[in-house]
Structures are given as structure tokens and as C-alpha cells.
N, C-alpha and C positions, 0 to 999 in steps of 0.2 A: 452655374450662372444662367438665369432665364434669358431666353432669346425672344425678342419681340419682332422677329423677321416676318415678312408677309408670306413667306413660304419658299422652300420647305420650312415647316414650322416645328415647334417643340412637340415631342410626343409625351404622353403621360409617363411619369417616372416608373409606374408599375409596369407599363408595356415595355419600356427600355430594359428593365430588369428581367422580364420574361424572355426577351430576345437574347439577352446575354446568357441566360441560363440554358435555353433550349437550342442555341445555335449549333453546338457540336453534333446533335442528332435529333431529327424530327420524330417525335413519338417513338415507336418501336421499329422505325424503318432502318436504323443503323447508319443513315447518312444525314448530312446537314440539309436543311431546307434550301440552302444555296445550290445544292447539286441534285436535289430530288427531281426526277423526271416528271414532266407534266402529264405523261401517260400512265403513271403509276396509280395503283388503287389508293395509296396514301394521299396523293395530291387530289385525285377526284373526290375523295371524301372531304378533304379540306375545302375544296371549291364549293361543293354542294352545301356544306355546313355554313360557309360564309354567306352564300346567297340566301339561305334560309334565315340566318340571323339578321342580315341586312333588310330583308322584307319585313320581318317581325318588328325590329327595333325602330325602323324608319317609316313604318306604317304604309308600306307599298301595296296597293291593291293587287289582287290576283290576275287582273286583266292587263297587267303591265309586265313586260319582260325586263330583266336586269342583266345587263351586259358588263363585263369587266374587261376593259380594252386598254391598249397602248395608244400613244400619240398625243396625249395631253389635250388641253383646251384648244390649241392651234389645230390639232387634228379634227376636232369636232366642228371648228369654224367651217371646214370644208365638208365634213361628213354630213352635217345637217342639211344643207341645200342639196347635196348629191342624193340623200336618202328620201327627201320629201318633195323634190321639185315636180314630180308627176302628180302631186295633189292638185295642180292647176289643170290637169288633163294631159293626155299623151301628145296632143297636137297644139298645145297652148304654151307660149313662152313663159318660162318661170318668172314669178315675181313674189316678193315677200316684204313684210313690214318689219323694220328693226327700230325698236325704241332705244335710242342712243343716250345713255345717261352717264357715260364715263369712257375711259380709254379702252376698256376691254370690249364693251359692246360696240364701240367705234371700230375696233379691229375686226370683230365678227362680221359687221356689215361690209367692211372692205373686202373680206374674203368672199362673202356671198355674192357680191356684185360681179364677180368673174363669171357667174353662171346665168345671169339675167338681170332683171330690173329689181333694184332694192329701193324701197321707199323709206327714207329716214324720218322717223317720228322724233322731233327734237326734244331733248331733255335738258337743255341748257338754260341758264338765267344770265342774261347779259354776256353770253358767250362762254360762261363758265359752268362746269359740272358741280353744282352745289345743292341740288335737290332732286328728288324723284317726283316726276309730274303726277298730278291727279288724273284719274281716268277721264275726266271731262276736258282735259287739256290736250288730248291727242285723238285723232280720228283713225280708226282701223279700216283699211281698204276691204271692201266686201269680197273682192276677187283675189286677194293675196293667198298664197299657199299656207302661210302661218305668220304669227306675230312672235318675234324674238325679243327677249329682254334679259338683262343680267340682274340677278336679285341682290347682289352686293358688289360694288365696284371697289376693289382693294386699293387702287391708287388714289381715287378721289374721295373715298370714305363715304359714299352714298349708298344707302340700303333701301330696298323696297320692304317696308316693315310688314306689309300684308301681301298675300298672294294676289296677282292680277286676275281680275274677273272681267273679261271683255263684254260679257252680256250678249254674246252671239255665238253661233256655231262656228267657232274659229279654233284651229289648232294653235295652242300656246306653247312656245319652247322657252325654256329657262336655263341659263348658265347659273348654277347654284354652287359653283366651285368653292366659294369661301364662306358660305353659311349653311350648307347642307350638313346635317348632323348637329346643328345648334338650336333648332326649333322644329316643331312639326310643320311640314309643308302640306298644303291641300293638293296632293298629287293628282287627284281626279280632275282638277281644273286645268291640268296641263296635258298636252299630248306627249311631250318629251322633256326630260330634265337631264342635265349631265353635271358631274362634279368631279373635279380633279382632287384626289384624296390627300394631297400633301399639306392641306390647310388644317383640317380637323379630324381626318380619318386614317392617316397613314403617312407613307413616304412617297416621294416623287416617282412617277413612272406608271401610275395606274389611274384610269378614268372610269367612273361609274356612269353608265348610260341607262336611264329608265325610260322605256318607250312603250306606249300603248300598243296592244297587239294588232289593232286594225291599221296601224301605220307602217307595217313592215313590208308592204308590197308596192311601194311607190318609188323605189330607187331608180335612178337613171341607169341604163344598161352599161354605161362606162364607169360606174362607181366601183372603185377597187374593192376586191373581196374583203380585205382586212378592215375596210371602213363600212362595209355593207351590213346593216343591222340584221337583215334576214339571214344572211350567211352566218354571221356570228351566233345568232340565236340557235340556228340548226346545229351548230357545233359546240354549243354550251360555252361559248367564249374561248374555245380552244381550236379555232380554225388555224391560227398560227400559235407559236409558242407564247403563252401568256407570261406576264411578269410575276413569276411564281412567288418570289420573296415578298413582293408588295402585297399580294393577296393574303399571304400569311400574316403580315403586319396588320392589314385591314381586319382580319379575323380576330386578332388580339385586341385591337382598339374597340371593336364591337362588343367583345366580351367585357372589356373594362367599362364601357358605357352602360351595359346592362347592370353590372354590379354597382355602379354609382347612382342608378336611378333613371337611366334612359334619357330620352329627348327632353322631357319636362325639366329634369334636373340640369341638363346642359343649358337649357334656355334660362333658367333662374340664375345660374352662375354667370352667364354672359351678361345679364342685366346688372348684376352686382358689380362685375368687373368694369364694364363700360361706364356705368353711372358714376362710379367713384373717380374714374379718370376725367370724365367730363366735368365733374364737380370742381376738381382742381383747376381746370382750364377756365371754367365760367366764373370762378371766384377769385381769379388772379388779377382783376382790374386791368385786363388787357395785356398783361405780361405774356400770357400764352393765348394764342388765337386759333380757333377752329373755324374754318370758312363755311361749313356745311349748315344748311337750315336745320333747325332743331328737329323737325318732324321727319327728316331724312337721314339723320345721323346713324352711321353704322355702329353696330355692336362689336364688329370684328376688327375693323381697321380705322384708326383714329389719326388722321393727319393733323398736324398743328405747326404753327410757326411761333417764333419769339417776336415780341415787339421790336427788339433790336436784332435783326437777322445776323449781325456780325457775331452774336453770342452763340449761334447754333453749333459751330464747330467746338466751342468750349463745352457746351452742353453734352455733346456726344462723347468728348474725351473724358469728362468727369463721370458721365453715366457708366462708361466702360470700366473706369477705375473703381466704381461702386458695384460692379458685377452685373450691370444691366446692358445687354448686348443688342445690337442690330436695331437701333432706333432712328436710323436715317430714313428720310423720305425717298420715294421713287425718283430715279434719275430724271424723269421727264418733268417733275414738278418741284423737286428739291424739298427743303424744309425737313421736318421730322415726322415720324409716324410710329405708332405703337399698334401692333397687331395682337389681338387678344383671343387667340383660338382656344379650343377645348383643352389642349395640353398645358396651357398656363393656368396656374392656380390663383385663387383670390389673394393668397399671400404674396405671390409674385407681383401682382398689380399693386398691392399695398406697398411693396418695396419701391416700385416706380413712383407712386404718388408721394411718398415720403421724401424721396430724392428731389422730385420736382418742387416741393414746398421749400426744401432747404436751398435749392438752387435759386429760387426766386428771392428768398430772404437775403441771399448774398449779393445778388446782382440787380435787384429792382431798386435802383437809386435815382 
């Protein structure tokens, strides 16, 4: 049964089958990946191969380091200011710009405010997160350490469809957790990107950090070693015991992506899946409602409501009975939500849209 959860998300079926087949023994090591020591030659080879594939498939320039870390997005909310705060200068109080377009960038700004001044660049319309602002609608501070944004807000369903270009010598930081691996990113326009892999690239517990080499020396002296990018780079992401199984799954997903046609194919599929679901919503004469401005609609996370909210529990119950799982909205906003990550097939989404059409036919009276 397909899961439309916001994450952890559905893995490609081919990857699940490989995990099942290979779990008893990793390659010729004689032990399971679950108990393979991170200091072994087998794991070192796996790690290096994964980093190489990630760089090639996701088009990461050579002047960027790739770190595979624990701690999730919440860990990066603190790691980013701790690693970049001295961009303002050793004797200058930390300040940064945060473009807040949904609940996740809002949380990131809240964490960063513990370390100094955070300027909120508002991304709301009438107090609601329903669109990603145009570049002309916000002003970047010339003296800020960096500009932070979230490329896709999973809760609010708002996506930056293009990479931000601030048009000035400014370090741009992006949370790409829910759409990295679904389209090519202009990484050279960013100083740092991070992505939690449990959306499109693996299982929960691993975070990819992509950081430009020249930004590795600005960490605060009190930055914990496990969060320190320079320290982790010097130790090839093995300063502490890394999430070994998660790195293994990432390697399998990357191999699957390559065999399926890479980023361009993932992008094409995301457009097919999301456009078919939006078509059902837009052609429902208001029975289904998506609140996001058309130009900012997410390909990954589609929140929607019913014209009659009292029917939403019935919708979820009937959907589950039809084999469609995890369509409830986030607890902070309620309603319904379908997350269309790489692991879901076009056929899975067709199953959902057919169900939605039948449900409307039955209840739109």
C-alpha cells in the first residue's frame, strides 16, 4: 500500500528488495550491514563510493565538501549559525537574514536567534504561508553573515521553484530536505545546502551537508565537534560513529536514481505526479481546496482541504480502506496532505487521483 507520508517516506520498491536480499551479509564481509564496523575497509569503501555517486548524480562542484551527519534538520538549525557566525568577523556580533516562508524556516530562525540577531524576511500573505516571495519583495542586509531559506516547506506546501539569486556577494544557505534529489540545484549559487534523506534519498537518521570549502573556518570556538563542519571534513564524516545503515541505503537509492535516468528523470516524474493531483483539485469546483498560490505550489507536498471539513475523517478512513496510507495533514494545520516523493510511482498517484474522483462523486451533493 503506498504511503503518502511527509517522512519518513516510501522507498523505491527496488531498493527495499535489495535491502531484504543483502541484509544477512554485506558484500563479502560475512556480516550484516547492521553490524559492520565503521572502521572497516568494507565500510570505508562504501562511504567513499556513496560520496562519489552523490557528487556525480547531484552535480556537486569539486569546491564543495559533502558531509554525512547525524542530528537531522534540527541539528542543522543550530549547526549553521555555530559554523558561520564568524563570517561577520571575530569581534562583531552575529547577525543573519532568514527568509521565513513556512513552519520549518520559522523554526530555523528561532534556533538561530539564540546566537545573535536574526532579521526575519517575511514570506507571508495576510499572515499565511501561501507563496514564496519574489526577489524584489525582500531586502537582504548587506552586513548579515548569510541568507537562509527553505526550498520546500513540507507542512505548508510552498516551494521555491527556482534557486535564489540575491545578486550580491552573499552566502546563501538552503534547507533542501524535501526536494533535494528531485531536480538539479544550482549549487554554486549557495554557500551551504543541507538535506535530511528520509524524504527522497533514504531512511531517517542521516543528513547531507554540502558546504563550500572556503566556509569551513568560521565556526565559533564553542561549536561542538560533532556539529563542526571542519572537524567532520577532516575525519571524512567519521569523527563519531556515523549512521552506517543509513549511508548504505543512501548508496542504494543513488544507484537506483542513476539506473532510472538521474535528476532529470526524477524532475519529470515529479511534475507528472504533482500536476495530475493538482488537476483533480482544480477541476473539483471547490470540493477540494489547495490554499497555495499557483506559482509557489510544491511538487513534493500538496496540502488540501475539503469544502466540507466534516468529511475529512471520512476521506481518510475510506482512503485507508482503498490502500492509500498517511494522507492526514500536519498536526499544526490539520486537513489533508499528499507527499509525492521519489519513492512513489506515477501509478501510486493515479491510484490516489482515481479515489479522489470517486469520493467527490459520492459526497459532492
